[in-house]
Backbone bond lengths (Angstrom), bond angles and torsions (degrees), N, CA, C in turn:
res aa  C-N    CA-C-N  psi(-1)  N-CA   C-N-CA  omega(-1)  CA-C   N-CA-C  phi
1 M - - - 1.451 - - 1.516 109.63 -
2 A 1.289 116.69 139.27 1.453 120.99 176.17 1.520 108.81 -68.18
3 K 1.313 115.86 154.75 1.456 119.96 -176.22 1.528 111.78 -54.39
4 S 1.335 118.39 -39.84 1.457 120.95 -178.45 1.536 111.88 -70.17
5 E 1.358 116.80 -17.99 1.458 120.43 -179.09 1.521 112.83 -101.10
6 E 1.324 118.33 5.45 1.451 120.38 -177.55 1.517 110.95 -55.62
7 L 1.304 114.19 142.32 1.448 121.99 -179.51 1.525 109.60 -67.78
8 K 1.324 116.87 125.73 1.465 121.59 -177.48 1.529 111.58 -105.58
9 I 1.325 116.91 20.94 1.459 121.74 179.68 1.522 108.48 -88.29
10 P 1.336 117.50 130.35 1.473 118.30 175.76 1.528 109.99 -57.84
11 R 1.315 116.21 141.12 1.463 120.86 -179.41 1.528 110.77 -62.45
12 L 1.327 114.86 144.09 1.460 120.81 178.09 1.517 110.13 -66.23
13 N 1.339 114.55 130.97 1.463 120.50 172.89 1.533 107.28 -131.20
14 S 1.285 117.67 -167.62 1.464 119.97 -176.11 1.529 113.19 -74.61
15 D 1.328 118.37 -8.47 1.466 120.50 -174.56 1.524 115.96 -115.44
16 N 1.326 119.56 -5.35 1.466 118.69 -170.70 1.534 114.08 -125.62
17 Y 1.325 117.78 28.64 1.463 119.70 -174.11 1.529 113.07 -58.35
18 E 1.332 118.46 -47.63 1.462 120.23 -174.68 1.523 112.14 -59.19
19 S 1.322 117.03 -47.53 1.466 119.23 -179.74 1.530 110.57 -70.48
20 W 1.335 117.44 -38.32 1.468 120.66 177.93 1.525 110.13 -61.60
21 A 1.326 117.43 -47.28 1.469 121.44 -177.04 1.527 111.28 -63.44
22 T 1.321 117.03 -39.85 1.466 120.34 178.78 1.522 110.45 -63.19
23 R 1.329 116.28 -48.68 1.472 120.22 -179.78 1.523 111.70 -66.01
24 M 1.328 116.52 -40.89 1.463 120.36 -178.29 1.526 110.58 -66.14
25 K 1.311 117.58 -40.06 1.465 120.63 178.92 1.526 110.10 -60.75
26 V 1.321 116.83 -46.87 1.465 120.85 -179.84 1.531 110.34 -63.61
27 Y 1.319 116.65 -40.58 1.466 120.29 179.44 1.532 110.53 -63.23
28 L 1.335 116.22 -46.82 1.465 120.17 179.59 1.523 110.89 -64.12
29 M 1.326 117.68 -35.01 1.462 121.07 176.40 1.524 110.01 -63.91
30 A 1.318 116.03 -45.51 1.466 120.61 -178.88 1.529 111.46 -63.20
31 K 1.316 117.08 -30.77 1.474 121.57 -179.45 1.529 112.48 -90.53
32 G 1.339 117.44 1.32 1.457 121.28 178.83 1.520 113.63 74.13
33 Q 1.336 117.22 24.14 1.461 121.42 -176.23 1.522 113.23 -112.99
34 W 1.330 117.70 -5.45 1.462 120.44 -174.94 1.528 112.57 -66.94
35 Q 1.312 118.30 -38.12 1.469 119.65 -177.99 1.533 111.45 -60.83
36 V 1.306 117.62 -33.13 1.464 120.87 177.10 1.527 109.62 -75.44
37 A 1.336 117.54 -46.73 1.465 121.71 -177.80 1.524 112.18 -64.85
38 S 1.314 117.56 -32.12 1.464 120.98 -178.85 1.523 112.37 -85.96
39 G 1.308 116.86 -14.38 1.455 120.66 -177.69 1.518 113.50 89.01
40 E 1.346 117.01 2.39 1.467 120.92 178.09 1.527 110.58 -64.14
41 S 1.326 116.12 -29.93 1.461 121.74 178.95 1.523 107.74 -110.83
42 S 1.331 116.72 111.84 1.457 119.59 -179.69 1.533 110.04 -82.51
43 K 1.313 114.52 159.54 1.459 120.87 -175.64 1.528 110.37 -70.58
44 P 1.345 117.31 119.40 1.470 120.37 176.44 1.528 110.14 -67.15
45 T 1.312 116.16 164.06 1.463 119.74 -176.05 1.529 114.12 -88.78
46 S 1.337 116.89 -26.69 1.468 116.95 -177.33 1.522 111.81 -165.29
47 G 1.327 114.07 175.23 1.459 121.72 172.73 1.518 114.92 73.47
48 E 1.320 114.02 -160.35 1.470 122.42 -178.10 1.535 112.22 -60.70
49 P 1.348 119.66 -40.72 1.466 119.06 177.60 1.538 112.61 -59.09
50 L 1.329 117.05 -38.17 1.470 120.30 177.91 1.522 110.32 -65.61
51 K 1.327 116.96 -40.89 1.464 121.48 179.79 1.538 110.12 -62.89
52 E 1.340 117.13 -45.61 1.468 121.35 179.35 1.530 111.20 -63.85
53 W 1.332 116.25 -44.12 1.466 120.73 179.55 1.524 109.69 -61.58
54 S 1.323 117.17 -44.34 1.462 122.19 -178.67 1.526 111.78 -62.54
55 E 1.335 116.81 -39.01 1.467 120.61 177.45 1.524 111.13 -65.34
56 K 1.333 115.70 -45.38 1.468 119.35 178.79 1.526 110.95 -63.74
57 N 1.323 116.23 -40.14 1.461 120.63 178.41 1.528 110.84 -62.07
58 A 1.330 116.51 -47.65 1.469 120.80 -178.23 1.526 111.09 -61.83
59 K 1.323 116.28 -43.59 1.464 119.96 179.32 1.526 110.96 -66.02
60 G 1.323 117.13 -43.97 1.458 120.95 179.30 1.518 111.97 -63.20
61 L 1.327 116.65 -43.15 1.464 121.07 178.52 1.521 110.79 -63.09
62 A 1.323 116.31 -40.85 1.470 120.47 178.49 1.528 111.01 -63.11
63 V 1.321 116.43 -42.90 1.468 120.42 179.24 1.524 110.09 -62.23
64 I 1.319 117.02 -46.52 1.467 120.72 -178.92 1.522 110.54 -63.52
65 M 1.323 117.24 -49.34 1.473 119.99 -177.43 1.522 112.67 -64.12
66 N 1.324 115.92 -31.97 1.469 118.94 -179.91 1.525 113.28 -86.23
67 S 1.324 116.54 2.79 1.469 118.93 -179.67 1.520 112.22 -115.18
68 V 1.333 116.25 18.35 1.465 120.05 178.24 1.521 110.01 -122.20
69 N 1.333 115.82 149.84 1.467 120.39 174.06 1.520 109.25 -67.47
70 D 1.316 116.02 161.39 1.461 120.77 179.09 1.524 111.75 -56.30
71 S 1.325 117.77 -35.56 1.471 120.78 -179.65 1.526 111.87 -63.82
72 Q 1.324 117.66 -25.65 1.460 122.26 179.55 1.529 111.84 -91.13
73 L 1.307 116.17 -22.95 1.460 121.37 -177.58 1.528 111.61 -61.42
74 S 1.317 116.78 -30.87 1.469 119.86 -178.97 1.532 111.84 -61.10
75 Y 1.323 117.74 -27.46 1.464 120.93 179.62 1.533 112.32 -72.33
76 I 1.325 116.77 -28.77 1.470 119.80 -172.01 1.525 114.05 -119.15
77 R 1.299 116.91 2.99 1.466 122.00 -175.49 1.532 112.89 -52.45
78 E 1.312 117.94 -37.60 1.463 122.10 -175.94 1.529 113.65 -92.48
79 C 1.312 118.13 1.94 1.470 121.03 -177.40 1.524 111.25 -72.53
80 D 1.323 115.07 138.51 1.462 121.19 178.82 1.520 112.84 -102.76
81 T 1.331 116.37 -14.70 1.463 118.78 -179.92 1.527 109.77 -127.76
82 S 1.321 114.28 154.21 1.464 119.15 177.63 1.530 110.20 -64.46
83 K 1.327 117.78 -31.99 1.466 121.01 177.61 1.519 110.63 -64.83
84 D 1.333 117.45 -45.40 1.469 120.10 178.10 1.531 110.91 -59.34
85 A 1.322 116.78 -44.20 1.467 120.73 179.54 1.529 110.70 -62.97
86 W 1.325 116.71 -46.40 1.467 121.35 -179.93 1.528 109.96 -60.39
87 D 1.331 116.47 -47.41 1.464 120.39 -177.86 1.525 112.31 -65.31
88 K 1.330 117.09 -38.66 1.474 119.70 178.92 1.520 110.97 -64.41
89 L 1.320 116.68 -45.45 1.469 119.65 179.90 1.528 110.56 -64.51
90 K 1.310 115.96 -40.34 1.470 120.04 177.52 1.525 110.23 -61.97
91 G 1.317 117.35 -43.91 1.464 121.47 179.24 1.517 112.89 -62.21
92 V 1.322 116.40 -37.19 1.466 120.98 179.79 1.525 111.03 -71.02
93 H 1.319 116.27 -41.59 1.465 120.26 -171.21 1.523 114.86 -97.28
94 E 1.329 117.75 -10.27 1.457 120.51 178.58 1.522 111.20 -122.36
95 P 1.323 116.86 58.75 1.463 117.42 178.60 1.521 110.07 -64.32
96 K 1.309 116.45 140.96 1.453 121.18 -176.49 1.530 110.65 -111.04
97 S 1.305 116.87 35.69 1.455 120.29 -177.07 1.528 111.43 -82.90
98 A 1.319 114.40 161.26 1.459 120.15 176.96 1.524 110.40 -63.14
99 H 1.324 115.96 -37.33 1.466 119.51 179.58 1.526 111.17 -61.06
100 R 1.322 116.38 -43.75 1.470 120.64 179.47 1.523 110.87 -64.13
101 S 1.342 116.36 -41.71 1.466 120.52 178.35 1.524 110.90 -60.73
102 L 1.329 115.70 -46.19 1.461 120.14 -178.54 1.521 111.05 -65.13
103 S 1.311 116.07 -42.12 1.455 120.73 -179.65 1.529 111.67 -62.99
104 L 1.333 117.12 -42.60 1.468 120.78 176.97 1.525 111.46 -67.12
105 M 1.323 116.47 -38.63 1.461 120.11 178.67 1.526 110.38 -62.75
106 K 1.333 117.06 -41.40 1.467 120.54 177.08 1.527 110.01 -60.59
107 E 1.342 115.64 -45.98 1.465 120.06 178.66 1.523 111.25 -58.69
108 F 1.320 115.29 -43.46 1.459 121.38 -178.36 1.535 110.88 -65.04
109 L 1.314 116.19 -48.68 1.464 120.11 -176.33 1.526 112.89 -71.74
110 Q 1.309 117.39 -27.86 1.459 121.30 -178.95 1.523 112.40 -100.36
111 F 1.312 116.46 14.14 1.460 121.16 -176.94 1.527 110.91 -57.68
112 R 1.301 115.88 130.74 1.459 123.69 173.96 1.518 108.10 -144.65
113 V 1.324 116.79 144.76 1.462 120.80 173.21 1.516 106.31 -73.05
114 N 1.327 116.20 130.08 1.461 121.20 179.85 1.520 109.21 -77.27
115 N 1.316 116.65 95.49 1.464 122.33 -177.49 1.517 112.16 -51.47
116 G 1.307 115.08 128.62 1.456 121.14 176.47 1.516 114.22 80.39
117 N 1.321 117.62 -22.68 1.461 120.39 -176.79 1.518 113.28 -106.58
118 E 1.340 117.20 -5.20 1.452 119.57 -172.10 1.530 109.34 -148.65
119 S 1.315 115.80 133.73 1.462 119.53 175.97 1.525 109.25 -77.41
120 I 1.314 116.41 163.39 1.469 120.90 177.72 1.530 109.60 -61.19
121 D 1.330 116.90 -41.60 1.466 120.07 178.05 1.522 111.67 -59.84
122 D 1.340 116.27 -42.92 1.469 119.81 178.76 1.524 110.95 -65.31
123 A 1.316 117.29 -38.01 1.466 121.38 179.07 1.529 110.42 -65.62
124 I 1.318 116.78 -42.21 1.468 121.20 178.08 1.527 109.69 -62.32
125 T 1.307 116.49 -44.39 1.467 121.12 178.61 1.522 110.74 -61.62
126 R 1.323 116.77 -42.81 1.466 120.96 179.28 1.530 111.16 -62.91
127 L 1.333 116.65 -43.65 1.465 120.51 178.89 1.532 110.60 -65.53
128 D 1.320 117.19 -43.48 1.470 120.49 176.52 1.533 111.15 -57.91
129 H 1.313 116.14 -40.29 1.459 121.84 179.16 1.537 110.43 -62.10
130 I 1.307 117.36 -44.21 1.467 121.74 178.82 1.525 110.16 -62.60
131 V 1.327 116.79 -46.99 1.470 121.28 -178.96 1.525 110.87 -63.57
132 T 1.316 117.31 -42.24 1.467 121.23 178.17 1.521 110.70 -58.76
133 Q 1.328 116.38 -42.66 1.462 119.87 178.45 1.526 111.41 -66.32
134 L 1.329 117.13 -40.51 1.464 120.17 177.32 1.523 111.18 -61.54
135 I 1.317 116.51 -43.62 1.465 120.97 179.43 1.528 109.89 -63.74
136 S 1.329 116.84 -41.12 1.465 119.82 -178.80 1.524 111.89 -65.86
137 L 1.318 117.28 -21.40 1.458 120.72 177.37 1.525 111.45 -86.50
138 N 1.336 116.96 6.40 1.462 122.88 178.79 1.526 112.73 57.07
139 N 1.313 116.27 44.93 1.454 120.68 178.58 1.517 110.40 -82.67
140 S 1.323 116.53 59.99 1.456 119.70 -177.74 1.517 112.56 -97.52
141 S 1.314 117.54 -14.41 1.453 120.36 -178.56 1.525 110.34 -74.06
142 I 1.321 116.22 119.44 1.469 120.89 179.43 1.515 110.14 -61.17
143 D 1.332 117.02 -40.77 1.455 121.53 -179.48 1.527 110.86 -59.89
144 K 1.320 116.05 -45.44 1.461 120.24 179.42 1.525 110.10 -67.28
145 M 1.336 116.07 -40.49 1.468 119.89 178.79 1.526 110.46 -60.97
146 K 1.318 116.67 -41.89 1.454 120.51 179.59 1.527 109.63 -61.53
147 G 1.325 116.10 -42.21 1.457 120.19 177.66 1.518 112.08 -63.81
148 L 1.325 116.53 -42.12 1.464 120.44 179.26 1.525 111.66 -65.53
149 V 1.329 116.29 -41.95 1.466 120.45 178.14 1.523 109.71 -60.56
150 F 1.316 116.03 -44.51 1.467 120.19 -179.81 1.522 110.62 -62.14
151 L 1.329 117.29 -49.65 1.468 120.53 -179.71 1.526 111.69 -61.75
152 A 1.329 116.38 -39.80 1.463 120.00 179.85 1.525 111.29 -64.68
153 G 1.331 116.59 -27.06 1.455 120.59 -178.15 1.509 114.78 -90.21
154 L 1.326 118.23 -4.44 1.462 120.30 -178.92 1.529 111.38 -70.76
155 P 1.324 117.28 145.94 1.466 120.39 176.06 1.535 110.90 -65.88
156 T 1.312 116.42 164.69 1.465 121.91 -174.67 1.523 113.30 -63.01
157 E 1.313 119.06 -25.24 1.466 119.27 -179.84 1.534 112.57 -67.15
158 Y 1.343 117.59 -12.12 1.464 122.02 177.16 1.530 111.96 -94.08
159 E 1.316 117.42 6.99 1.457 121.46 -177.47 1.535 112.81 -53.67
160 P 1.365 119.28 -42.60 1.477 118.18 177.89 1.539 112.35 -58.66
161 L 1.311 117.90 -40.80 1.467 121.40 178.32 1.533 110.44 -64.85
162 I 1.316 115.72 -42.45 1.465 120.46 179.99 1.526 110.00 -60.70
163 V 1.327 117.43 -44.55 1.467 122.03 179.98 1.533 110.32 -61.13
164 I 1.328 116.90 -42.50 1.472 120.86 179.04 1.521 110.40 -63.05
165 L 1.315 117.39 -46.29 1.460 120.99 -178.74 1.536 111.08 -66.19
166 E 1.333 116.79 -39.07 1.465 119.86 176.73 1.519 110.61 -60.69
167 G 1.313 116.28 -44.14 1.459 121.26 -178.82 1.517 113.18 -65.44
168 S 1.313 116.47 -29.29 1.464 120.00 -178.39 1.517 112.44 -82.02
169 E 1.332 116.91 -14.03 1.476 122.54 -178.08 1.530 111.77 62.76
170 K 1.322 118.06 14.47 1.471 121.78 -179.71 1.525 108.21 -103.66
171 L 1.301 115.53 76.21 1.458 120.25 -174.75 1.523 113.32 -100.62
172 E 1.326 117.97 11.53 1.462 120.10 176.39 1.519 108.01 -69.41
173 W 1.303 115.89 152.23 1.457 123.11 -175.10 1.525 112.44 -53.44
174 D 1.330 117.32 -46.24 1.465 120.87 -177.59 1.542 112.17 -61.62
175 N 1.323 117.66 -34.94 1.462 120.93 178.34 1.516 111.73 -71.72
176 I 1.309 116.95 -34.60 1.467 121.02 -177.66 1.522 110.81 -72.01
177 I 1.328 117.94 -40.49 1.461 119.40 -176.36 1.530 112.53 -85.03
178 A 1.328 116.61 -6.39 1.479 120.17 -179.12 1.521 111.65 -71.43
């Protein structure tokens, strides 16, 4: 890449996946590589279309691999396609487990601005980050949300029950009150 075209996206680390993924998607779209990285464009079998797809894949994979910290590179080191790399990073950073849902719900419900240690802008950004993660986990079911709110509000002596329910992935209201 020419100096004027250098990627200005902060490298992916363990704390910035949502913002990294948003910026990386837009960058790959602008470079005409997103359809390959997202899997919207499948690999042709031969000829000029295969050559074009392979070039876009190689460029997209290079961009992704060069935009992650060394600690993240271990997840994608063996990937041959930009789609594989994108999907692996997404899988690592967007776990859809009950534990993750409950943990984010607790953060959301107990949200407070850290007086003296955090600016209002930083607090807004932190809350937006929590909400974005909740949305990405598809927490749209009211029944499940009610169950998560209830579990998040239980006192610490119920922790063994919470762990069992998290492990069962049965966090709907009817399962919790049964």
